[in-house]
C-alpha positions as CSV (number, residue, x, y, z in Angstrom):
1,M,244.0,95.0,128.3
2,L,243.3,96.7,125.0
3,S,244.5,95.2,121.8
4,D,244.9,95.9,118.1
5,S,243.0,92.8,117.0
6,L,240.0,90.6,118.2
7,H,239.4,87.2,117.7
8,R,236.7,84.5,118.9
9,I,235.3,81.5,117.7
10,V,231.6,80.5,117.7
11,S,231.5,76.7,117.4
12,P,228.5,74.5,116.6
13,S,226.6,72.9,119.3
14,N,227.7,69.5,120.5
15,D,224.9,67.7,118.7
16,A,225.9,69.0,115.2
17,S,226.1,66.3,112.7
18,G,228.5,66.4,110.0
19,S,231.3,68.8,109.3
20,P,230.3,72.5,109.6
21,V,231.4,75.3,107.2
22,T,233.6,77.7,108.5
23,F,233.2,81.5,108.0
24,L,235.7,84.1,109.1
25,V,233.6,87.2,109.9
26,Y,236.0,90.2,109.7
27,M,235.2,93.6,111.2
28,I,236.6,96.7,109.6
29,P,236.5,99.8,111.7
30,G,235.5,103.4,110.7
31,N,237.4,106.4,111.9
32,P,239.2,106.5,114.4
33,G,240.2,102.9,113.3
34,L,240.6,101.3,116.5
35,I,239.1,97.7,116.7
36,E,238.6,97.8,120.5
37,Y,235.7,100.1,120.0
38,Y,234.0,96.9,118.5
39,R,234.8,94.5,121.5
40,E,231.2,94.7,122.9
41,F,229.5,94.4,119.4
42,R,231.7,91.2,118.8
43,D,230.4,89.8,121.9
44,Y,226.9,90.5,121.4
45,L,227.1,89.0,117.8
46,A,228.8,85.9,118.8
47,T,225.8,85.4,121.4
48,N,223.2,85.8,118.6
49,L,225.3,83.5,116.1
50,A,225.7,80.9,118.8
51,T,222.0,80.1,119.1
52,D,221.5,78.7,115.3
53,S,225.2,77.8,114.3
54,N,224.8,73.8,114.2
55,K,225.5,74.0,110.5
56,V,228.5,76.5,110.5
57,Q,231.4,77.5,112.6
58,Y,232.0,81.4,112.7
59,V,235.6,83.0,113.5
60,L,235.0,86.6,114.4
61,G,237.9,88.6,113.8
62,G,239.1,92.2,112.9
63,R,242.1,94.6,113.3
64,S,242.7,98.3,114.0
65,L,243.3,100.1,110.6
66,G,246.8,101.0,109.6
67,G,248.4,103.8,111.9
68,F,245.8,103.3,114.8
69,E,247.9,100.7,116.4
70,L,248.2,100.9,120.1
71,S,251.4,98.7,120.2
72,A,254.2,98.9,117.6
73,P,253.0,100.8,114.4
74,T,252.5,98.5,111.3
75,S,254.4,99.3,108.1
76,R,252.5,99.1,104.7
77,P,252.9,96.0,102.9
78,N,255.3,95.7,100.3
79,D,256.3,99.3,100.9
80,A,259.6,100.6,102.7
81,T,257.8,103.7,103.6
82,S,258.5,104.7,107.4
83,S,255.8,103.1,109.7
84,T,255.2,106.4,111.3
85,S,253.8,108.1,108.0
86,P,249.8,107.9,108.0
87,F,248.0,105.7,105.7
88,N,245.7,107.6,103.2
89,L,242.5,106.0,102.1
90,Q,243.9,103.9,99.3
91,E,246.6,102.7,101.5
92,Q,244.0,101.4,104.1
93,V,242.4,99.5,101.4
94,S,245.5,97.8,100.6
95,F,246.4,97.3,104.1
96,V,243.0,95.7,105.2
97,E,243.2,93.4,102.4
98,T,246.5,92.3,103.6
99,Q,245.4,91.7,107.2
100,I,242.4,89.8,105.9
101,K,244.6,87.5,103.9
102,A,247.0,87.1,107.0
103,E,243.9,86.3,109.3
104,A,242.8,83.7,106.8
105,K,246.1,82.1,106.6
106,R,246.4,82.1,110.5
107,L,243.1,80.3,110.6
108,R,244.0,77.7,108.2
109,D,247.4,77.1,109.9
110,E,245.9,77.0,113.7
111,H,242.6,75.5,113.0
112,G,243.3,73.1,110.3
113,H,240.6,74.3,107.7
114,P,241.0,72.1,104.7
115,C,241.5,75.1,102.3
116,A,242.3,74.5,98.6
117,S,241.2,76.2,95.5
118,T,238.2,73.8,95.4
119,N,237.2,74.4,98.9
120,P,238.0,78.1,99.9
121,L,237.5,79.6,103.2
122,R,234.3,81.7,103.4
123,I,234.8,85.3,104.4
124,I,232.0,87.8,105.4
125,L,233.2,91.3,105.7
126,I,231.6,93.8,108.1
127,G,232.2,97.7,107.7
128,H,231.4,100.5,109.6
129,S,231.3,104.1,108.3
130,I,234.5,104.6,106.2
131,G,235.2,100.9,106.9
132,A,232.1,99.9,104.5
133,Y,234.0,102.2,101.7
134,I,236.9,100.1,102.4
135,L,234.9,96.8,102.0
136,L,233.3,97.8,98.8
137,E,236.6,98.7,97.4
138,I,237.9,95.4,98.2
139,I,235.3,93.5,96.7
140,A,235.2,95.7,93.6
141,R,238.6,95.3,93.0
142,R,238.5,91.6,93.4
143,Q,235.5,91.4,91.0
144,A,237.2,93.4,88.3
145,Q,240.5,91.5,88.6
146,P,239.7,88.2,90.1
147,N,243.2,87.1,89.6
148,L,244.9,90.1,91.4
149,D,244.6,91.7,94.5
150,H,245.0,95.5,95.3
151,G,248.7,95.4,95.1
152,G,248.5,93.5,91.6
153,N,249.6,90.5,93.1
154,P,248.0,87.0,92.3
155,T,244.8,86.6,94.6
156,D,244.8,84.2,97.2
157,A,242.4,81.5,95.8
158,T,242.1,79.6,99.2
159,F,239.4,82.2,100.7
160,D,236.5,83.8,98.8
161,I,234.4,86.8,100.1
162,A,230.9,85.4,100.6
163,G,229.2,88.8,101.6
164,G,229.6,92.2,103.0
165,I,227.7,94.1,105.5
166,C,227.8,97.9,105.5
167,L,226.7,99.5,108.7
168,F,226.1,103.4,108.6
169,P,228.0,103.4,105.5
170,T,229.9,106.6,104.2
171,I,230.3,105.5,100.8
172,V,229.1,108.6,98.7
173,D,229.7,112.4,99.2
174,I,230.8,112.5,102.7
175,A,231.6,116.2,102.5
176,K,227.7,116.8,101.8
177,S,226.8,115.4,105.0
178,P,226.1,117.8,108.0
179,S,229.3,116.8,109.9
180,G,231.2,116.5,106.6
181,R,230.4,120.1,105.8
182,K,231.7,121.3,109.2
183,V,234.8,119.2,109.2
184,S,235.4,120.4,105.4
185,L,235.7,124.1,106.7
186,L,238.1,123.1,109.3
187,A,240.2,120.7,107.1
188,N,240.9,123.4,104.6
189,L,242.2,126.0,107.4
190,P,246.1,125.8,107.0
191,G,247.6,124.3,110.6
192,V,244.6,123.1,112.0
193,P,245.6,119.2,112.0
194,S,248.8,120.3,113.8
195,V,247.2,122.2,116.4
196,V,244.7,119.4,117.2
197,H,247.5,116.9,117.3
198,T,249.6,119.3,119.6
199,I,246.6,119.9,121.9
200,A,246.0,116.3,122.2
201,K,249.8,115.6,123.0
202,M,249.6,118.3,125.7
203,L,246.7,116.9,127.4
204,C,248.3,113.3,127.6
205,F,251.7,115.0,128.9
206,L,249.7,117.0,131.4
207,L,247.3,114.5,132.8
208,P,247.8,111.1,134.5
209,S,245.9,108.2,132.4
210,S,243.2,108.0,135.0
211,T,242.6,111.6,135.0
212,L,242.5,111.9,131.4
213,Q,240.2,109.1,131.0
214,S,238.0,110.7,133.5
215,F,238.1,114.0,131.6
216,V,237.2,112.0,128.2
217,Q,234.3,110.3,130.0
218,S,233.1,113.9,131.4
219,V,233.3,115.5,128.0
220,T,232.1,113.0,125.7
221,G,229.6,111.0,127.9
222,M,231.1,107.7,126.7
223,P,230.7,104.7,128.8
224,S,233.8,103.5,130.4
225,H,235.1,101.1,127.8
226,G,234.7,103.5,125.1
227,A,236.5,106.5,127.1
228,S,239.3,103.9,128.0
229,V,239.7,103.2,124.1
230,T,239.6,107.0,123.3
231,T,242.2,107.7,126.0
232,A,244.3,105.1,124.5
233,F,243.8,106.6,121.0
234,L,244.9,110.1,122.3
235,Q,248.1,108.5,123.8
236,S,249.0,106.4,121.0
237,R,251.9,107.4,118.9
238,N,250.3,108.2,115.7
239,G,246.4,107.9,116.2
240,V,245.3,111.3,116.3
241,R,247.7,112.3,113.3
242,Q,246.3,109.3,111.5
243,A,242.7,110.2,112.0
244,L,242.8,113.7,111.0
245,Y,245.0,112.6,107.8
246,L,242.6,109.8,106.9
247,G,239.6,112.1,107.5
248,K,240.9,114.6,104.8
249,H,241.5,112.0,102.4
250,E,238.0,110.6,102.8
251,L,236.4,114.2,102.4
252,N,238.3,114.4,99.1
253,E,237.8,110.9,97.7
254,V,234.5,109.7,99.0
255,T,232.4,111.7,96.5
256,Q,230.0,110.1,93.7
257,D,229.0,106.5,93.1
258,K,232.1,105.3,91.1
259,W,231.8,101.6,91.2
260,V,231.1,99.7,87.9
261,E,227.7,98.0,88.1
262,E,228.7,94.5,86.9
263,H,231.7,94.6,89.4
264,L,229.5,95.5,92.5
265,W,226.0,96.6,92.3
266,N,224.1,94.6,89.5
267,I,225.3,91.2,90.8
268,S,223.4,88.0,89.8
269,P,221.6,85.9,92.3
270,S,223.7,83.1,94.2
271,S,222.7,80.0,96.0
272,S,223.7,79.0,99.4
273,P,227.3,78.6,100.1
274,I,227.0,75.6,102.3
275,S,225.7,73.5,99.5
276,S,227.5,74.7,96.6
277,Q,231.1,73.7,95.6
278,S,231.5,76.5,93.1
279,S,231.4,79.3,95.6
280,Q,234.4,81.0,94.2
281,C,232.5,82.0,91.1
282,R,229.7,83.7,92.9
283,P,229.5,87.6,93.6
284,P,229.3,88.6,97.3
285,K,225.9,89.2,98.8
286,L,225.5,92.9,100.0
287,Y,223.8,94.4,102.8
288,F,223.3,97.9,103.9
289,F,221.9,99.2,107.2
290,W,221.7,103.1,106.9
291,G,220.9,105.3,109.9
292,D,218.0,107.8,109.6
293,N,219.4,111.4,109.8
294,D,222.8,110.1,110.1
295,H,225.0,113.1,110.6
296,W,228.0,111.7,108.3
297,V,225.6,110.9,105.6
298,D,223.4,113.2,103.4
299,N,219.9,111.8,103.2
300,S,219.3,112.8,99.7
301,T,222.5,111.1,98.6
302,R,221.4,108.0,100.7
303,D,218.0,107.9,99.2
304,A,219.6,108.3,95.8
305,V,221.9,105.2,96.3
306,I,218.9,103.1,97.5
307,A,216.7,104.0,94.6
308,A,219.3,103.2,91.9
309,R,221.2,100.2,93.6
310,A,218.9,98.4,96.3
311,R,217.0,95.3,95.6
312,Q,213.2,95.9,96.1
313,A,211.4,94.2,98.9
314,D,209.2,92.3,96.4
315,A,211.8,91.7,93.5
316,G,211.9,88.5,91.6
317,K,215.1,86.4,90.9
318,E,216.3,89.0,88.3
319,E,217.0,91.3,91.3
320,G,217.7,88.7,93.7
321,G,221.5,89.6,93.5
322,R,221.1,93.1,94.1
323,P,222.2,94.4,97.7
324,W,219.8,94.6,100.4
325,M,219.4,98.0,101.7
326,E,217.4,99.5,104.7
327,V,217.0,102.5,106.8
328,D,217.0,102.2,110.5
329,V,213.6,103.6,112.1
330,T,214.6,103.3,115.8
331,G,216.9,106.3,116.1
332,L,220.2,104.0,116.2
333,P,223.3,106.5,116.1
334,H,226.1,106.4,113.6
335,G,228.5,105.6,116.5
336,F,226.5,102.6,117.5
337,C,229.5,100.7,118.9
338,L,229.4,103.1,122.0
339,R,225.9,102.1,123.4
340,H,223.7,100.2,120.9
341,N,225.7,97.2,120.2
342,E,223.0,94.7,121.3
343,A,220.5,96.0,118.7
344,V,223.1,96.2,115.7
345,A,224.5,92.8,116.5
346,R,221.1,91.3,116.4
347,K,220.6,92.8,113.2
348,V,223.8,91.8,111.6
349,A,223.5,88.2,113.0
350,G,220.5,88.0,110.7
351,Y,222.5,89.2,107.6
352,I,225.2,86.7,108.5
353,E,222.9,83.9,108.6
354,E,221.2,84.6,105.2
355,I,224.7,85.0,103.5
356,A,225.8,81.7,105.1
357,G,222.5,80.0,103.6
358,L,220.9,79.2,106.6
359,S,217.0,79.4,106.9
360,S,215.5,82.6,105.2
361,D,213.0,83.0,108.3
362,K,216.0,84.8,110.0
363,R,215.0,87.8,108.1
364,D,212.5,88.5,111.0
365,R,215.4,89.1,113.4
366,R,215.8,92.4,111.2
367,N,212.4,93.6,112.2
368,K,212.6,93.3,115.8
């Protein structure tokens, strides 16, 4: 059965000594923002992390973006706006931040994590595509105003973002990408979103679910699970309209690199979160995994970001806190979650283990 949230615990081995450190690993989807697209990725990630998790416990979580729910629509936090109205990009940032706080609270309540301001729950965020932009917005805002969240409320001091992993990130100049240029032309034509929404609803009305899924699989070439998620997306109350609305906001808002250096990019080196008790004061570690010739990312824009922001491979301690960025050389697609989960999960597991402060020799996992 398809769900609006995913949850799985990767516990230490039975022979582990001492109390493990708990990390909440939270997945932020791209657009369309259904977390079910990442179920197989989560399972492969759990398998990779389980082999070396004697020092830490990982809780793998995630939730669909606002407006993409397959069940009852979710209203905006602290907002009386109708739950059927689509979420814009900034509202998604607020929505995701609220969901992360709720997941952290649930974890503390259900699993007895000894959270306090002196021992915060450690969180690692993973963002795919526009989810990477949302991830960076959350981190940048927490760095700029460490005592306030996106809604201007006091920050929950019982959790701390240890790191962020950006997969095939669409964080700058989406409209300059090959697909962005095409979509921009359509998005600016009057009535196009309404026409697309109407066609989708007509297909759902005319075709039984099984026939619609077969049609989706035939047209897109998706594997069975991806086709079933896409079918559910088409049949959902607000999904198609939400995807079109969010996409238009992405094209308009994701333009130049807007983040202040000291709040995000030019961060200072940090030590292992396992061995330090002052983790709340440390900036998150950032990792970027870019696609080669990603149709949603302009190559020249990507290369400019890497040149300006990335840590160099032979960097000394003065650059040790800058983001690690690399470009895939194996041909992995932007929509990796349909067919290439195993390879990306192996890569991400290496990033997670470095953020968690485990042995640095896990870096070789990224090069296999």
